[in-house]
C-alpha positions, -999 to 999 in steps of 0.1 A, spaced: 599 23 568 563 13 560 534 26 580 502 6 582 475 31 575 449 28 602 429 55 585 429 38 550 392 44 545 396 82 546 403 101 514 418 130 534 440 131 565 435 160 588 462 173 611 445 157 641 444 123 623 480 126 612 491 134 647 472 103 660 487 80 633 523 92 640 518 89 678 505 54 674 533 44 650 561 59 672 545 50 706 546 87 716 519 109 731 497 128 708 506 161 725 544 155 719 538 147 683 516 177 679 543 199 693 568 185 668 544 189 639 536 225 649 573 232 651 579 217 617 551 239 602 563 270 620 599 266 610 591 256 574 568 286 571 595 310 585 621 297 560 596 300 531 588 335 542 625 343 539 624 327 504 646 297 515 639 263 501 632 235 526 645 202 512 636 168 527 657 143 507 635 117 491 603 134 501 604 167 483 612 204 482 590 232 496 598 265 479 583 298 468 576 312 434 567 347 422 533 350 406 529 380 382 501 405 385 473 397 361 438 406 351 409 382 358 371 383 354 344 380 380 324 350 367 292 364 381 294 399 366 321 396 340 338 426 355 376 428 352 396 424 384 432 432 389 451 404 407 482 417 424 516 400 421 523 376 450 546 350 463 531 315 464 544 283 482 551 253 460 560 217 466 580 195 443 579 158 452 611 138 455 619 106 437 612 83 467 578 99 472 569 96 435 580 59 435 559 52 465 528 68 451 531 54 416 558 26 415 550 14 379 557 47 361 588 59 378 620 48 359 
C-alpha cells in the first residue's frame, strides 16, 4: 500500500503530523488514530521493558540490548565519568522497509 506523502516538504515527521497523515489516509478521526498510536507505543514499550522483541514482519524488529558500563570523559573539563550499564532499545529494519527506502541496493 503506497501513501501519498502530504508532508513531503518536511524532513522530520512529528507524532501530530503522523496522526494527521494516517487519519487522512484511512478517513478516520485524528483522535481515534492518536488513541491507536498511543496504544501501540504503550504496548511496545511494555514488551520492551520486559525484554521481549516486537516483530512487525516486513517493517522491522524493536528489541533491547545490554550496554556495558564504561568510562567516558567530560569534554569541557576532561574529567573521567563513570557511565553505568543500561538496557537500550534498538530497531532493526525489515527487508520490505529497506527495499522501500533504498530499492537499488537491496538484493
